[in-house]
Backbone as numpy.savetxt, mean C-alpha at the origin, in Angstrom:
# Nx Ny Nz CAx CAy CAz Cx Cy Cz
-12.44 -9.83 3.02 -13.25 -8.64 3.02 -12.39 -7.38 3.02
-11.31 -7.39 3.82 -10.43 -6.23 3.86 -9.79 -5.99 2.50
-9.45 -7.09 1.80 -8.83 -6.97 0.49 -9.77 -6.25 -0.46
-11.05 -6.54 -0.39 -12.05 -5.89 -1.25 -12.13 -4.42 -0.90
-12.12 -4.10 0.38 -12.20 -2.69 0.80 -11.00 -1.90 0.33
-9.82 -2.48 0.44 -8.62 -1.79 -0.02 -8.65 -1.63 -1.53
-9.12 -2.65 -2.24 -9.23 -2.55 -3.69 -10.20 -1.45 -4.08
-11.29 -1.33 -3.34 -12.26 -0.28 -3.62 -11.65 1.11 -3.41
-10.87 1.25 -2.35 -10.21 2.53 -2.07 -9.23 2.85 -3.19
-8.45 1.86 -3.61 -7.52 2.10 -4.71 -8.25 2.46 -5.99
-9.40 1.85 -6.22 -10.19 2.18 -7.40 -10.64 3.64 -7.34
-11.05 4.10 -6.17 -11.45 5.49 -6.01 -10.28 6.43 -6.26
-9.12 6.04 -5.76 -7.92 6.85 -6.00 -7.61 6.88 -7.49
-7.81 5.74 -8.17 -7.56 5.68 -9.62 -8.50 6.62 -10.36
-9.74 6.67 -9.94 -10.71 7.56 -10.57 -10.29 9.01 -10.36
-9.80 9.28 -9.17 -9.35 10.64 -8.86 -8.05 10.97 -9.58
-7.40 9.95 -10.14 -6.10 10.15 -10.79 -6.19 10.91 -12.10
-7.38 11.07 -12.62 -7.53 11.82 -13.86 -7.10 13.25 -13.60
-6.15 13.71 -14.39 -5.64 15.06 -14.20 -4.73 15.17 -12.99
-4.08 14.09 -12.63 -3.24 14.11 -11.44 -1.80 14.48 -11.77
-1.06 14.77 -10.74 0.35 15.13 -10.89 1.19 13.87 -11.04
2.44 14.05 -11.40 3.34 12.90 -11.53 3.56 12.24 -10.17
3.58 13.01 -9.09 3.70 12.43 -7.75 2.50 11.55 -7.44
1.31 12.02 -7.78 0.10 11.23 -7.53 0.09 9.94 -8.35
0.50 10.03 -9.61 0.57 8.82 -10.45 1.58 7.82 -9.90
2.75 8.31 -9.52 3.79 7.44 -8.97 3.33 6.80 -7.66
2.63 7.57 -6.85 2.12 7.05 -5.58 1.09 5.97 -5.83
0.18 6.21 -6.74 -0.83 5.21 -7.07 -0.18 3.93 -7.59
0.81 4.07 -8.47 1.51 2.90 -8.99 2.21 2.12 -7.89
2.83 2.83 -6.96 3.50 2.18 -5.83 2.50 1.44 -4.97
1.38 2.08 -4.69 0.35 1.44 -3.86 -0.25 0.23 -4.57
-0.48 0.34 -5.85 -1.05 -0.79 -6.60 -0.09 -1.97 -6.65
1.16 -1.68 -6.94 2.17 -2.74 -7.03 2.38 -3.42 -5.69
2.49 -2.62 -4.64 2.71 -3.21 -3.32 1.51 -4.05 -2.90
0.32 -3.60 -3.23 -0.88 -4.38 -2.89 -0.88 -5.71 -3.62
-0.48 -5.71 -4.88 -0.44 -6.95 -5.65 0.54 -7.95 -5.04
1.70 -7.48 -4.64 2.71 -8.35 -4.02 2.18 -8.92 -2.70
1.59 -8.06 -1.89 1.07 -8.50 -0.59 -0.08 -9.48 -0.76
-1.00 -9.18 -1.67 -2.13 -10.08 -1.90 -1.67 -11.46 -2.35
-0.67 -11.50 -3.25 -0.16 -12.78 -3.71 0.52 -13.54 -2.58
1.28 -12.83 -1.77 1.94 -13.48 -0.63 0.91 -14.03 0.34
-0.15 -13.28 0.58 -1.22 -13.75 1.47 -1.86 -15.02 0.91
-2.13 -15.01 -0.39 -2.72 -16.18 -1.04 -1.80 -17.39 -0.94
-0.52 -17.18 -1.21 0.44 -18.28 -1.16 0.63 -18.78 0.27
0.59 -17.88 1.23 0.71 -18.28 2.63 -0.49 -19.12 3.05
-1.68 -18.65 2.71 -2.90 -19.38 3.08 -2.97 -20.74 2.41
-2.49 -20.83 1.17 -2.51 -22.10 0.45 -1.37 -23.01 0.88
-0.37 -22.44 1.52 0.79 -23.22 1.94 1.63 -23.69 0.77
1.57 -22.97 -0.34 2.28 -23.40 -1.54 3.72 -22.92 -1.57
3.93 -21.63 -1.53 5.28 -21.09 -1.70 5.83 -20.46 -0.43
4.96 -20.20 0.51 5.38 -19.57 1.77 4.91 -20.47 2.91
5.84 -20.87 3.76 5.47 -21.78 4.85 4.64 -21.08 5.93
3.86 -21.86 6.61 3.09 -21.35 7.75 4.02 -21.30 8.96
4.50 -20.11 9.27 5.29 -19.92 10.47 5.12 -18.48 10.95
5.63 -18.21 12.11 5.45 -16.90 12.73 6.13 -15.80 11.93
7.30 -16.08 11.39 8.02 -15.07 10.61 7.20 -14.65 9.39
6.69 -15.62 8.66 5.89 -15.32 7.46 4.61 -14.57 7.83
3.95 -15.07 8.86 2.71 -14.43 9.31 2.96 -12.97 9.68
4.01 -12.72 10.45 4.32 -11.35 10.88 4.72 -10.46 9.72
5.52 -10.99 8.80 5.95 -10.19 7.65 4.76 -9.78 6.78
3.88 -10.71 6.53 2.71 -10.41 5.69 1.77 -9.43 6.39
1.53 -9.63 7.66 0.64 -8.71 8.38 1.25 -7.33 8.54
2.54 -7.25 8.74 3.21 -5.95 8.80 3.07 -5.24 7.46
3.26 -5.99 6.38 3.13 -5.40 5.04 1.70 -4.91 4.80
0.73 -5.72 5.17 -0.67 -5.32 4.98 -0.98 -4.05 5.77
-0.53 -3.99 7.01 -0.80 -2.82 7.84 -0.10 -1.58 7.31
1.14 -1.73 6.88 1.89 -0.59 6.34 1.26 -0.09 5.06
0.86 -1.00 4.20 0.24 -0.63 2.93 -1.12 0.03 3.16
-1.90 -0.51 4.09 -3.21 0.07 4.40 -3.05 1.50 4.95
-2.07 1.70 5.78 -1.81 3.04 6.31 -1.48 4.01 5.17
-0.63 3.58 4.25 -0.28 4.43 3.11 -1.50 4.74 2.25
-2.33 3.73 2.00 -3.55 3.94 1.21 -4.47 4.94 1.91
-4.67 4.76 3.20 -5.55 5.67 3.94 -5.03 7.11 3.92
-3.72 7.26 4.01 -3.14 8.60 3.94 -3.32 9.21 2.55
-3.23 8.37 1.52 -3.45 8.87 0.15 -4.90 9.26 -0.04
-5.82 8.50 0.53 -7.24 8.86 0.45 -7.46 10.21 1.14
-6.84 10.41 2.28 -6.95 11.69 2.99 -6.43 12.83 2.11
-5.29 12.59 1.48 -4.71 13.59 0.56 -5.72 13.93 -0.54
-6.31 12.88 -1.16 -7.26 13.10 -2.25 -8.51 13.83 -1.75
-8.95 13.53 -0.54 -10.12 14.23 0.02 -9.81 15.70 0.23
-8.63 16.00 0.73 -8.24 17.40 0.93 -8.17 18.12 -0.41
-7.60 17.44 -1.40 -7.50 18.02 -2.74 -8.88 18.28 -3.33
-9.78 17.30 -3.22 -11.12 17.43 -3.78 -11.93 18.53 -3.08
-11.66 18.72 -1.80 -12.39 19.73 -1.03 -11.80 21.13 -1.24
-10.74 21.22 -2.03 -10.13 22.52 -2.26 -9.36 23.01 -1.05
-8.73 22.08 -0.35 -7.95 22.43 0.85 -6.82 23.38 0.54
-6.29 23.95 1.57 -5.21 24.91 1.41 -3.94 24.22 0.90
-3.05 25.00 0.35 -1.77 24.46 -0.12 -1.00 23.84 1.03
-1.10 24.46 2.18 -0.41 23.95 3.37 -0.96 22.59 3.80
-2.28 22.46 3.81 -2.90 21.18 4.19 -2.55 20.10 3.17
-2.56 20.46 1.90 -2.23 19.50 0.85 -0.77 19.08 0.94
0.10 20.02 1.19 1.53 19.73 1.34 1.78 18.82 2.54
1.10 19.10 3.64 1.24 18.28 4.84 0.76 16.85 4.59
-0.36 16.71 3.91 -0.89 15.39 3.59 0.04 14.66 2.64
0.62 15.38 1.68 1.56 14.77 0.74 2.80 14.27 1.49
3.27 15.02 2.44 4.42 14.61 3.25 4.09 13.34 4.03
2.89 13.29 4.60 2.48 12.09 5.35 2.49 10.85 4.45
1.98 11.00 3.23 1.96 9.87 2.29 3.39 9.47 1.93
4.22 10.45 1.64 5.61 10.17 1.25 6.35 9.43 2.35
6.14 9.82 3.59 6.77 9.14 4.72 6.28 7.69 4.81
4.98 7.49 4.64 4.43 6.13 4.69 4.97 5.28 3.54
5.10 5.87 2.37 5.62 5.13 1.22 7.07 4.73 1.40
7.81 5.52 2.15 9.24 5.23 2.37 9.42 3.90 3.10
8.42 3.47 3.84 8.51 2.20 4.56 8.24 0.99 3.67
7.56 1.18 2.57 7.13 0.06 1.74 8.26 -0.76 1.10
9.32 -0.17 0.56 10.34 -1.00 -0.10 10.94 -2.07 0.82
11.27 -1.71 2.03 11.84 -2.68 2.96 10.82 -3.75 3.32
9.60 -3.33 3.58 8.54 -4.26 3.94 8.27 -5.24 2.80
8.21 -4.74 1.58 7.96 -5.59 0.42 9.15 -6.53 0.19
10.36 -6.05 0.40 11.53 -6.92 0.28 11.46 -8.07 1.28
10.99 -7.77 2.49 10.82 -8.83 3.50 9.79 -9.87 3.05
8.72 -9.41 2.44 7.70 -10.33 1.95 8.25 -11.17 0.80
8.94 -10.54 -0.13 9.52 -11.29 -1.25 10.56 -12.31 -0.77
11.27 -11.97 0.30 12.28 -12.89 0.83 11.65 -14.17 1.36
10.37 -14.12 1.72 9.68 -15.31 2.21 9.66 -16.42 1.16
9.64 -16.01 -0.11 9.60 -16.99 -1.19 10.90 -17.77 -1.32
12.00 -17.13 -0.98 13.28 -17.81 -1.11 13.73 -18.45 0.20
12.91 -18.29 1.23 13.25 -18.88 2.52 14.31 -18.09 3.26
14.62 -16.87 2.80 15.63 -16.05 3.45 15.15 -15.62 4.83
13.87 -15.25 4.91 13.31 -14.80 6.20 12.15 -15.65 6.56
């Protein structure tokens, strides 16, 4: 159910992407790509096919899901401020919040990908 809700939020962000800046496009692409990696890892973990059922895998996937959800929610807030005609200061602050959240994703996604090779 959560996966559907996050997909719906990303779809709304995609709709809002019409006429968006290069930062907004790059952010959407990052969020979409990270969600795809996390969703596949979750599927593989649940099926027990490529990722073993253990505490390390469970924690890595849940950390990734939580980090990605936080970034998505911050992007939605940014888009809401933009749509409401918020001040430049409010928009800049929201953009900074999203950028900080996105900075956490590469390491988190690397940890998830490492689960496939048994590194972590």
